[in-house]
N, C-alpha and C positions, 0 to 999 in steps of 0.2 A: 732537236739539234745537239752536237755536243757544248758543252759550257766550254769557255776559254777559260784557264787554270795558270796562270803564273808567279805563282805564288811558293821561291823555292823554298823546299824542305829536306833537312840534312838524314839522310835513310843511317838508320842502324848501325852498328858494326855487324860484318858479314856474320851469320850463325848466331848472334846474338836471340837470349829467349825475350829481350823485352821491347822488340818491333814495335805490338801494338802500343805500349803504353809508352812509347818515344811517337810515335806517328799521331796518338790519341792529344799529348801535351802540345804538341806542335802547334795542330790545329786547334784546341781550345786557345791557346795564345792568339791564335792567328784573325780568330773570333772576337777576343777579347779586346784585340786593341784597333779592332775595323777594317783589318787588311782584307778579310770574310764579311760582308756586310750583311746584315737582314734580308734575307731572301733570295740571297746569293745559291746555285745548285752545285751542288759536288761532283764531282766525276764519277761515273758508274763504277761498279765493282767490275765491272769487263773492262776496265781500263787502269786496272789496280798494278798492274806490273811495269806497262808503259809509264803509269804520273806517278806512282810511287815506290816501285822498284819492290815490289809485296805482293805475294797470291791477292785472289782474289778472295779466299775465305779471311786471310789478315786484314782485310779492310773493312770486308762485312765485320767482324767483331770489332772493328774502329767504328765505323759507324753505329752498332749497336751500342757500345760506349757511350759516346757521346750524344744516342738517344734517350737514352738513360737518364742522363744530367742535365737533360734539358735545353744543350746545345743547337741540337738539328730536329727536324723532324721530317717523317717518312711519307709521301705522299703516292698512294698505290698507282702504280702503270705512269709515272712521272719521274721519281727518283729520290732525292735526298736534298735537303734544301738546310740553310744556316735558320733558327728559328727567329721569329718575329720578336719574338718579348724573350731574353736569357736570364740565367737563375741570376736571383739576386748580387751572389755572390759575383758578379764578372759587372764591371763595369767598363765602359768604351772609354779607352784611354785618351786622356788631352794632354797636350805639352804644358807640361805647367808654365806660368806666368813670367818671364824671366825678360831685363832689360835686353832693349836692343841691340844688335851684335853692328847695327850700321844707320848711321844719322839718317835718318830722311829726311824730306823738304818738312818743314814745319808748317809752311803754307796749306798743304793740303789736308793740315790739322783742325786749321782756326774753324771755328762756329762758324764765324759768319761764310765761310769758303763754302762747309758741308751744308749749310742752311741753303745757301744758294744753289750748288749743284744739285741739290734732291730738293727744290724748291714747292714740291708738289706736298710734299710729306708736312704734316699740318699736328703740331701737339696737341693742340687743342679740339683735333676729331679723334682722338686717342678711342672713346669709346663708341665711336660709330661703326656699327655693322656694316661691314661692307655689303652684303647683299641689299640692305634695306638702304643704305646710303641714297641720297636725293644730291648730287653731284654740283656743286656751284663754283666750282672753281672755275678759272678761265683757259680759254685755249685747249680743252678737250671736245673732240670729236666723236659725232656720234655714228660709230663703223656699223650701227645696225642697218642703216640704209645705204651701204657701201655695195654695190652691185659685184659683188663676189662670183656667183656664175660666171659672169662675162670675162671678168681679170683672172679667173680660175683656166677659163677657157683660151687665152692670151698666154696666159702663162706655160700651158702645157703645148703649147704650137712652139712657143721660142726654145721648148726645151728640146722639143723635137729635131727643132734648127740646129742647135747646140750638138746633140747627139750624130748628125750628119757632119759638120763641117765646126768642130772643136774653135774656138776663136784663140790668135797671136794673142802674146801681151809685149811682144817685143817693142811695138810701137808707141811714143810718148803720148801720139794721140787716144791710144788706148787706155793708157793711163787716165790721160785726160775725163774718160767717159766716152761711151757708146755715142759712136755716129749718129746713130737714128735718134738717140736719145736728145743728145745738144740738140740739135735739128727742132725736132720738136717742140722741145722748151723753147728755144726761139720763135717758134712762130707762133706757142701761147702766151709768153708775154707781150709777145711785139701787140697782139689782139686783144689782152685784156688789160694789161698794164702799159700799152706805150711804151715800151721796152725795145727800142731800136737798136739788134746787134749782131754779127756774125756767130755762129754756130762756134768754128775757134776762138771765140771767146768767152763762153760756157765750159765751167770745170765743174763735172760731179760732186757732189761730196755726200757723205755719209749723214744725212742732216744737218742742218741748220748750223748747230751745233759744230760740229767740224769746220764751218766755213769759218765762224768765227774762231776757232784755235789756228786755222792755217794762217787766218791773215795776221791777228796777234805773232803770230811764230815770225812770219815774212816781214810783217812792216814793224813791228816792235822793238828799239836798241835798251835792252835792258837798264833801267836806271836813268835812263833820258829821256823816249819818249812818254811826252802828257797826252794823254787819252783821255777827252770830253766825253759821258756819259748823262743821259737822261736820269734825271732824278724827280719822281719816281721812274725806274727803268725795268729793264730784263735782266733781274741778277745773273742767269747763269752768259749771257754774252761778256758782263763786264768783267767777269771772272777768268772767260778765255784771258782777258786783255792783262788784268792784274797777274798772273800765272807766267804771263813772260816777263817779267818784269816790269810792266807797265806805269807811270804814275797817273791816277784815275784821279779825274777831278768832276765832282759831279754837277749838273749846271740845271737850273728849273724848268719846269713846261708850266705854262699857261695856258688859256682858251687858245692861242694860236700855234701853241706848238713850242718848241724848240726855243729857249730866249734867248736867241744869237747877239746878242749885245753882251749876255753876260760871258762869253766864251774869253778864256785866256787867250791872250796874244799869243802864246807860246805852245799852244795846241796842235798837235799835227793830226790827230786822229779823231775823227768826232763820229758817236755812233748813236743813232736815232732810227726811231720808225715813224715816218712823216707822216704816213698815210691813213692809220689808225694805231695812234701812241698807246703805246703797251705800259702799264696796265690803264690808264686814265681814261686813253680812247679819239682824243681829240686828232683832228685833220689840220696839219701844216697849211698854214696860209700862204697864199701866194706871194706874199710879200717877205716871209721870215722864209720861202725856199729861195725866194733871188738873195737874201741877205747872206743866209749862208752859204749859197755857190761863190758871189763877190767873199767874203772871209776865206772860203778855200783856195781860190783863183790867187787870192793878197799876201796872204801866208804862208803858203806853200804845205797847205794840208786837203789830207783824204778824208772822205765821209765813207761811212759804214752804212747803207741801207737798209735794213731788216723789214723787207715785205711778208709780211709770215700769214696777214690772211687776205690780203689783197683783194681776192678773187671775190671777197662777198662783201659787195656794195648794196646798201638799202636804202638810202635815200642823195638824193641832189643830183647835180652830175657827173660824170665818172671823172678821177681825180686822176690823175699821171703818176706816174714812178717819179724818183729824184731825178732818176739817171733819164737823163733825156741828150740830144745830140749834143748840148754847151755843156756837159758833165759827163761824158761819156769817160775822162782821162783823167780823173779825179773823184767819183763815184764808184763803190764797189756793194754791186744789186744783188742781195741774200736772196733767195726764196726756198720755198721746202714744198712737197711733197703730204708732209705729215696736216696738215690741218685740213688739203683739199682732197688726198684721198686716206690713206690710212698713217696713224704714226707707227705703226710695226714696219712700215718698210724701212725705214730709217735711210730715207734718198732723200737730198735736197740740191741743192747748184749754189754758184755765184756768178754773176756776170761780170769781168774785170779787166782794168784797164790792159792793152796790149803789151806793156811794160812791163807789167806785174806776173804774168799768166808764166814765165821760165821759171821763178822762183817757186811761186805757188805748186806749181805740176811738179818740183821736185820735192818741195815739203809731204805735198800728199803722197807721193811715191814711199818718201820717208815712212808714214804712219800708217799706210795698210796696201800699198802699190794700187789698189784700184778697187770700189765697191763693187758687190753682187755683180757678175753678169749676167745672170738667169733675172733677176730681180731688175737690174736696167732695160734690158731688152722688151721686159714683160708690160713696165709703167710707159717706155717708148711708145709701146704700140696701142696700150691705152689711151696716149694723149695722139699721138699721130692721127688713130683712126676718130677720133671726135669723141670717145666712151667720158672724157673728161670735162669737155664742155658742159656735158648734157648733166653728168653728174652733178658740178657745180651750178648749172642754171636748178635743176631740184631742191639742191642745198641752200639755193638762198631763199627759196619761199619759205621753208622748213624754216629756217634760221630767222626769214624776216615776221617771220607769224611769231615766234615765242617772245622776241626782240620786241615788238611791238606790244603784244599783251603786257611783257615787262614792263616798259613807259608807261604804256596807262596807268597799270596798276600803282605805279612806284608815284605818279603824279597825283593819283586821287585817293590813295591811301595814307601815304606816307611824309608828305609835303610838310610836316611839322616838322619832323625828325632830318629827311634824307633828301638831296635835290641831284637828278642825273647829271652827269655833264655830255652832253650833244655830242654825236658822234654819227657819221656815217657807214662805217664797216665793223666786220669782224661780228665774232660771237662771246663779245663780253660786254657791258656796261658798266663805265665806271661810275661809282659813288658819292658825291661830297655829303661829310654828316655836318649836321646844323650843332651852334656851338652848346656843349654841353653832351654830346653823345660820346662813349667811348665803344668806336667798333671793333677795337680788339678784344673787348667784353662782350661783345654782341656774337664777333663768329665763336666764343667759344663756348657762351652760352646756348647756338646753335645746336650742339654736338648730340647734347640728351636725345634731342629730336631727329638724330642721323640726320641733319644739314649740314656739308663741307660748303663752307665758305669764307672767302679769303680777306681779310683787311688790308686797306691800301699799304699799312706802315711796310710789312715786308718785305717791299719792293721799292723801299728808299734806301738810298745807299749813305747818305748822312741822314742826320736827326728827322725823322717825320716833320714835315712843316703843315699837314694836314690830316685829319683825320678822316676816313671812309670804309668804303664797300667797294667788292668786284666780283660784281657777276657776272658768270658762265651760263651761258644757254646751250651749251655746244650739246649736251648730252643728255637733258630734260626736257620731256614734254609740257606741255600748260597744264598739265593735272598737278604732275609735282609742281611746278612752280605755286601755282595755289597754294599746295601744304607747306612748302616752305615758308612763302611770303605771309602766310597765316600765321604762323610761329614766331617768323622775325615781327610781327606784329604785337602779338601777346607779348612777348620780350619788353616792345618798346612800351607798350602801355602799363604795363605794371612797373616797369622804370620810372614811367611817368606820377604815377598813385605814390 
């Protein structure tokens, strides 16, 4: 296969005897500044006349000189390629550091913002070898157990459908999300989370993060809108609202969930995870739920409900989502396929009040027009045909086994130092530290043991009021948990001595 070669080269003057030297220099320059990358295949000498305007013999001489100088390598039967390692005298050119020619928004350069948007990254885990790491960070998914073969079959079938009948993108409903997927979502959340809605109330998004961004764009008046956020809470969600110009107010969380009595009276948006609070893990009590809905109706506020892992209930009776029939006009329900399927899908959804959908769809169109159609079709079929229900049922058992082992071990061996926060749902357990325990130091000391663990402090918006750790068990089996907790126990015992 002939390589694409679109690098402009200036030909030597007609009749010049310096054609070889002239062409060698230009190719050297292209290699040195990175336009011809290492491993790039150069045109064949057979194409010398059409590509370079020189004879085949001339181009062969050019390549010979580059070969002698170490700029290219010849592979028999394959062609001539830019060398992987260039001569010492040749350094890839990099742009000189200069002042920015345009003033960018400093919001995106703030340390707290970059930390929030990349909150999986942990400076204390810099020495952890990824291939050997025991990863106890929260909200990670065990993709090893996903039914890839079944999903691959469904995706192939949907691609064949697209081949026969390309989709139309002219309908606003098409931009809202594929109808089959929205209908499948409607049926799924009605059964698993007691959310009753129409398929026309569902907007498909590129993950939950895009849902937060769309809501912030549509609901926030910059410099005016007060948004209450859980503290501690999910950093990327609050960043989306801060970026839109909202005034963020942190509100504490206790054993019953968000402390509704502490909400500022001028709050117009309340963001929370009521079923499985992130990161503490508590479930909002019925009394608090009723108080929150009463607050919203009384003050003309709306609620953003993040139900990121509500499918995974382990104990107690089912807890319905906050968005019930009496709350449909004030609650925006946000869900995702990242936890119940695969994060790599980058597919989520929101159920929105009908009065807000025209603006949300317009904002979605301005961002990316619509989510990937093949992915929507594949996920829609996966949900509609019952594969998601089967997978969630299997993963509930897997996560429940890990969770129960973790809770038993924490209660038996760590009672002097740590106390697990009671929870019913999810793939992580919040743990509070006893007085005198430095949770940040514990997380950092685990890094040399190839254990990644987050402290509670990284999730606070204001000054951390509690010390603690967040144990995720999404990607680790019991034997890995045993190794990680043994290392943690040794650190705590040394500190006690």
